N, CA, C and O atoms as CSV, one atom per row, in Angstrom:
chain,resi,resn,atom,element,x,y,z
A,1,MET,N,N,-9.161,24.013,0.030
A,1,MET,CA,C,-8.035,24.444,0.833
A,1,MET,C,C,-8.555,24.938,2.172
A,1,MET,O,O,-9.514,25.707,2.227
A,2,ARG,N,N,-7.934,24.503,3.231
A,2,ARG,CA,C,-8.370,24.879,4.567
A,2,ARG,C,C,-7.350,25.798,5.213
A,2,ARG,O,O,-6.152,25.517,5.204
A,3,VAL,N,N,-7.831,26.891,5.772
A,3,VAL,CA,C,-6.968,27.839,6.460
A,3,VAL,C,C,-6.963,27.492,7.937
A,3,VAL,O,O,-8.014,27.455,8.578
A,4,LYS,N,N,-5.790,27.240,8.470
A,4,LYS,CA,C,-5.673,26.837,9.865
A,4,LYS,C,C,-5.765,28.031,10.811
A,4,LYS,O,O,-6.366,27.927,11.881
A,5,ASN,N,N,-5.182,29.148,10.434
A,5,ASN,CA,C,-5.232,30.336,11.277
A,5,ASN,C,C,-5.005,31.579,10.441
A,5,ASN,O,O,-4.660,31.489,9.263
A,6,LYS,N,N,-5.196,32.733,11.044
A,6,LYS,CA,C,-5.110,33.981,10.291
A,6,LYS,C,C,-3.707,34.273,9.755
A,6,LYS,O,O,-3.558,35.069,8.828
A,7,GLU,N,N,-2.692,33.651,10.316
A,7,GLU,CA,C,-1.329,33.840,9.811
A,7,GLU,C,C,-1.153,33.260,8.415
A,7,GLU,O,O,-0.190,33.585,7.720
A,8,ASP,N,N,-2.088,32.395,8.003
A,8,ASP,CA,C,-2.023,31.769,6.684
A,8,ASP,C,C,-2.759,32.568,5.604
A,8,ASP,O,O,-2.731,32.185,4.434
A,9,ILE,N,N,-3.411,33.662,5.975
A,9,ILE,CA,C,-4.180,34.453,5.012
A,9,ILE,C,C,-3.357,35.653,4.567
A,9,ILE,O,O,-2.911,36.455,5.388
A,10,TRP,N,N,-3.160,35.766,3.259
A,10,TRP,CA,C,-2.401,36.862,2.675
A,10,TRP,C,C,-3.218,37.470,1.534
A,10,TRP,O,O,-4.117,36.823,0.997
A,11,GLY,N,N,-2.909,38.692,1.174
A,11,GLY,CA,C,-3.653,39.363,0.117
A,11,GLY,C,C,-2.824,39.557,-1.135
A,11,GLY,O,O,-1.627,39.833,-1.069
A,12,ALA,N,N,-3.478,39.408,-2.282
A,12,ALA,CA,C,-2.846,39.643,-3.585
A,12,ALA,C,C,-3.942,40.068,-4.558
A,12,ALA,O,O,-5.128,39.882,-4.285
A,13,ASN,N,N,-3.549,40.629,-5.669
A,13,ASN,CA,C,-4.492,41.078,-6.695
A,13,ASN,C,C,-4.144,40.429,-8.028
A,13,ASN,O,O,-2.980,40.390,-8.426
A,14,LEU,N,N,-5.153,39.926,-8.705
A,14,LEU,CA,C,-4.975,39.335,-10.028
A,14,LEU,C,C,-5.587,40.265,-11.060
A,14,LEU,O,O,-6.747,40.659,-10.943
A,15,TYR,N,N,-4.804,40.614,-12.070
A,15,TYR,CA,C,-5.250,41.439,-13.176
A,15,TYR,C,C,-5.270,40.551,-14.421
A,15,TYR,O,O,-4.253,40.434,-15.104
A,16,PRO,N,N,-6.408,39.924,-14.727
A,16,PRO,CA,C,-6.463,38.909,-15.785
A,16,PRO,C,C,-6.154,39.430,-17.183
A,16,PRO,O,O,-5.760,38.648,-18.048
A,17,TYR,N,N,-6.320,40.717,-17.430
A,17,TYR,CA,C,-6.088,41.227,-18.774
A,17,TYR,C,C,-4.659,41.729,-18.986
A,17,TYR,O,O,-4.307,42.160,-20.084
A,18,LYS,N,N,-3.851,41.673,-17.950
A,18,LYS,CA,C,-2.434,42.002,-18.097
A,18,LYS,C,C,-1.686,40.711,-18.402
A,18,LYS,O,O,-2.253,39.623,-18.305
A,19,SER,N,N,-0.425,40.832,-18.766
A,19,SER,CA,C,0.333,39.633,-19.133
A,19,SER,C,C,1.550,39.454,-18.227
A,19,SER,O,O,2.041,40.401,-17.613
A,20,GLY,N,N,2.014,38.213,-18.165
A,20,GLY,CA,C,3.240,37.877,-17.451
A,20,GLY,C,C,3.241,38.299,-15.994
A,20,GLY,O,O,2.257,38.119,-15.276
A,21,ASP,N,N,4.363,38.864,-15.571
A,21,ASP,CA,C,4.550,39.259,-14.183
A,21,ASP,C,C,3.611,40.380,-13.744
A,21,ASP,O,O,3.437,40.602,-12.546
A,22,GLU,N,N,3.010,41.081,-14.686
A,22,GLU,CA,C,2.110,42.184,-14.340
A,22,GLU,C,C,0.719,41.690,-13.925
A,22,GLU,O,O,-0.089,42.476,-13.432
A,23,ARG,N,N,0.436,40.412,-14.116
A,23,ARG,CA,C,-0.893,39.876,-13.797
A,23,ARG,C,C,-1.140,39.727,-12.296
A,23,ARG,O,O,-2.283,39.828,-11.850
A,24,LEU,N,N,-0.105,39.493,-11.524
A,24,LEU,CA,C,-0.269,39.245,-10.097
A,24,LEU,C,C,0.510,40.280,-9.299
A,24,LEU,O,O,1.703,40.491,-9.516
A,25,GLU,N,N,-0.191,40.919,-8.371
A,25,GLU,CA,C,0.415,41.932,-7.513
A,25,GLU,C,C,0.278,41.456,-6.071
A,25,GLU,O,O,-0.812,41.063,-5.653
A,26,TYR,N,N,1.336,41.486,-5.327
A,26,TYR,CA,C,1.367,40.930,-3.973
A,26,TYR,C,C,1.168,42.025,-2.919
A,26,TYR,O,O,1.837,42.012,-1.887
A,27,THR,N,N,0.269,42.956,-3.165
A,27,THR,CA,C,0.071,44.102,-2.295
A,27,THR,C,C,-1.331,44.122,-1.709
A,27,THR,O,O,-2.321,44.006,-2.432
A,28,SER,N,N,-1.407,44.273,-0.383
A,28,SER,CA,C,-2.686,44.377,0.310
A,28,SER,C,C,-2.431,44.859,1.738
A,28,SER,O,O,-1.376,44.587,2.312
A,29,LEU,N,N,-3.397,45.573,2.304
A,29,LEU,CA,C,-3.253,46.037,3.684
A,29,LEU,C,C,-3.095,44.880,4.673
A,29,LEU,O,O,-2.395,45.015,5.677
A,30,ILE,N,N,-3.739,43.751,4.395
A,30,ILE,CA,C,-3.646,42.642,5.344
A,30,ILE,C,C,-2.257,42.010,5.394
A,30,ILE,O,O,-1.975,41.181,6.260
A,31,ASN,N,N,-1.398,42.404,4.468
A,31,ASN,CA,C,-0.032,41.865,4.433
A,31,ASN,C,C,0.906,42.560,5.411
A,31,ASN,O,O,2.031,42.099,5.606
A,32,ILE,N,N,0.479,43.651,6.027
A,32,ILE,CA,C,1.326,44.341,7.007
A,32,ILE,C,C,1.308,43.519,8.289
A,32,ILE,O,O,0.327,43.521,9.032
A,33,ARG,N,N,2.409,42.817,8.534
A,33,ARG,CA,C,2.501,41.893,9.673
A,33,ARG,C,C,3.896,41.941,10.302
A,33,ARG,O,O,4.725,41.070,10.041
A,34,PRO,N,N,4.146,42.929,11.105
A,34,PRO,CA,C,5.468,43.024,11.737
A,34,PRO,C,C,5.837,41.770,12.533
A,34,PRO,O,O,7.007,41.388,12.572
A,35,GLY,N,N,4.862,41.131,13.163
A,35,GLY,CA,C,5.126,39.926,13.951
A,35,GLY,C,C,5.594,38.751,13.114
A,35,GLY,O,O,6.218,37.823,13.629
A,36,GLN,N,N,5.290,38.791,11.807
A,36,GLN,CA,C,5.712,37.731,10.892
A,36,GLN,C,C,6.848,38.210,9.988
A,36,GLN,O,O,7.228,37.519,9.043
A,37,GLY,N,N,7.384,39.385,10.279
A,37,GLY,CA,C,8.518,39.893,9.517
A,37,GLY,C,C,8.157,40.594,8.220
A,37,GLY,O,O,9.043,40.896,7.421
A,38,ASN,N,N,6.874,40.862,7.990
A,38,ASN,CA,C,6.449,41.569,6.769
A,38,ASN,C,C,6.014,42.970,7.181
A,38,ASN,O,O,4.923,43.155,7.721
A,39,LEU,N,N,6.866,43.948,6.927
A,39,LEU,CA,C,6.641,45.300,7.448
A,39,LEU,C,C,5.785,46.181,6.555
A,39,LEU,O,O,5.272,47.200,7.017
A,40,GLY,N,N,5.617,45.821,5.292
A,40,GLY,CA,C,4.859,46.658,4.364
A,40,GLY,C,C,3.662,45.939,3.776
A,40,GLY,O,O,3.337,44.816,4.161
A,41,MET,N,N,3.013,46.608,2.835
A,41,MET,CA,C,1.820,46.055,2.191
A,41,MET,C,C,2.150,44.963,1.182
A,41,MET,O,O,1.290,44.145,0.857
A,42,GLU,N,N,3.373,44.940,0.686
A,42,GLU,CA,C,3.769,43.937,-0.310
A,42,GLU,C,C,4.387,42.727,0.383
A,42,GLU,O,O,5.173,42.869,1.319
A,43,ILE,N,N,4.021,41.534,-0.088
A,43,ILE,CA,C,4.586,40.305,0.478
A,43,ILE,C,C,6.066,40.259,0.106
A,43,ILE,O,O,6.417,40.273,-1.074
A,44,GLU,N,N,6.928,40.205,1.116
A,44,GLU,CA,C,8.372,40.257,0.901
A,44,GLU,C,C,8.999,38.877,0.737
A,44,GLU,O,O,10.038,38.759,0.087
A,45,ASN,N,N,8.412,37.849,1.295
A,45,ASN,CA,C,8.963,36.502,1.284
A,45,ASN,C,C,8.791,35.864,-0.098
A,45,ASN,O,O,7.665,35.633,-0.537
A,46,GLU,N,N,9.892,35.582,-0.775
A,46,GLU,CA,C,9.851,35.019,-2.138
A,46,GLU,C,C,9.206,33.640,-2.179
A,46,GLU,O,O,8.499,33.315,-3.133
A,47,SER,N,N,9.439,32.833,-1.162
A,47,SER,CA,C,8.844,31.498,-1.110
A,47,SER,C,C,7.316,31.590,-1.020
A,47,SER,O,O,6.605,30.842,-1.691
A,48,LEU,N,N,6.827,32.488,-0.208
A,48,LEU,CA,C,5.389,32.698,-0.077
A,48,LEU,C,C,4.799,33.244,-1.367
A,48,LEU,O,O,3.713,32.832,-1.775
A,49,ARG,N,N,5.502,34.166,-2.013
A,49,ARG,CA,C,5.036,34.705,-3.298
A,49,ARG,C,C,4.908,33.596,-4.343
A,49,ARG,O,O,3.949,33.575,-5.115
A,50,LYS,N,N,5.868,32.679,-4.368
A,50,LYS,CA,C,5.836,31.561,-5.319
A,50,LYS,C,C,4.638,30.652,-5.038
A,50,LYS,O,O,3.976,30.198,-5.971
A,51,LYS,N,N,4.355,30.383,-3.761
A,51,LYS,CA,C,3.197,29.564,-3.405
A,51,LYS,C,C,1.898,30.222,-3.873
A,51,LYS,O,O,1.004,29.545,-4.382
A,52,ILE,N,N,1.797,31.533,-3.699
A,52,ILE,CA,C,0.606,32.261,-4.140
A,52,ILE,C,C,0.487,32.213,-5.657
A,52,ILE,O,O,-0.613,32.059,-6.188
A,53,GLN,N,N,1.606,32.343,-6.357
A,53,GLN,CA,C,1.593,32.255,-7.815
A,53,GLN,C,C,1.088,30.888,-8.273
A,53,GLN,O,O,0.248,30.804,-9.168
A,54,ILE,N,N,1.593,29.830,-7.669
A,54,ILE,CA,C,1.185,28.466,-8.036
A,54,ILE,C,C,-0.301,28.260,-7.773
A,54,ILE,O,O,-1.009,27.724,-8.625
A,55,MET,N,N,-0.783,28.676,-6.606
A,55,MET,CA,C,-2.203,28.522,-6.289
A,55,MET,C,C,-3.076,29.327,-7.246
A,55,MET,O,O,-4.135,28.857,-7.664
A,56,THR,N,N,-2.643,30.526,-7.594
A,56,THR,CA,C,-3.402,31.366,-8.517
A,56,THR,C,C,-3.493,30.705,-9.882
A,56,THR,O,O,-4.564,30.670,-10.487
A,57,GLU,N,N,-2.372,30.179,-10.372
A,57,GLU,CA,C,-2.381,29.510,-11.670
A,57,GLU,C,C,-3.288,28.282,-11.653
A,57,GLU,O,O,-4.006,28.033,-12.622
A,58,GLN,N,N,-3.264,27.517,-10.573
A,58,GLN,CA,C,-4.069,26.295,-10.487
A,58,GLN,C,C,-5.550,26.591,-10.344
A,58,GLN,O,O,-6.377,25.889,-10.926
A,59,LEU,N,N,-5.901,27.615,-9.580
A,59,LEU,CA,C,-7.300,27.865,-9.253
A,59,LEU,C,C,-8.004,28.871,-10.175
A,59,LEU,O,O,-9.216,28.781,-10.370
A,60,LEU,N,N,-7.266,29.814,-10.734
A,60,LEU,CA,C,-7.927,30.919,-11.426
A,60,LEU,C,C,-7.624,31.051,-12.915
A,60,LEU,O,O,-8.295,31.811,-13.612
A,61,LEU,N,N,-6.634,30.332,-13.407
A,61,LEU,CA,C,-6.294,30.474,-14.819
A,61,LEU,C,C,-6.687,29.223,-15.594
A,61,LEU,O,O,-6.822,28.141,-15.022
A,62,LYS,N,N,-6.866,29.379,-16.882
A,62,LYS,CA,C,-7.157,28.243,-17.756
A,62,LYS,C,C,-5.940,27.330,-17.834
A,62,LYS,O,O,-4.829,27.732,-17.486
A,63,ASN,N,N,-6.154,26.111,-18.287
A,63,ASN,CA,C,-5.065,25.134,-18.357
A,63,ASN,C,C,-3.884,25.588,-19.209
A,63,ASN,O,O,-2.746,25.212,-18.931
A,64,ASN,N,N,-4.135,26.381,-20.233
A,64,ASN,CA,C,-3.055,26.808,-21.123
A,64,ASN,C,C,-2.471,28.171,-20.743
A,64,ASN,O,O,-1.667,28.720,-21.497
A,65,GLU,N,N,-2.856,28.726,-19.597
A,65,GLU,CA,C,-2.350,30.017,-19.160
A,65,GLU,C,C,-1.382,29.854,-18.010
A,65,GLU,O,O,-1.451,28.879,-17.261
A,66,SER,N,N,-0.488,30.800,-17.871
A,66,SER,CA,C,0.386,30.854,-16.701
A,66,SER,C,C,0.755,32.313,-16.448
A,66,SER,O,O,0.532,33.176,-17.297
A,67,LEU,N,N,1.309,32.572,-15.298
A,67,LEU,CA,C,1.725,33.930,-14.971
A,67,LEU,C,C,3.125,34.232,-15.486
A,67,LEU,O,O,3.513,35.395,-15.597
A,68,ALA,N,N,3.875,33.198,-15.797
A,68,ALA,CA,C,5.256,33.390,-16.244
A,68,ALA,C,C,5.333,33.693,-17.712
A,68,ALA,O,O,6.426,33.882,-18.246
């Protein structure tokens, strides 16, 4: 995966020993981006959160695991 610019970099945390929705947290200091409409540490855009979830499942989880 290639990052074109810093606007494409977001922060999240994966907790592999938790289950379901508790495994992925969309909170990081780098997510504070007033210029992109994200005012806090948590990623507010649902579409972006879904993309991060999909990438996390594809890159970091086993074939039989999912975050859902």
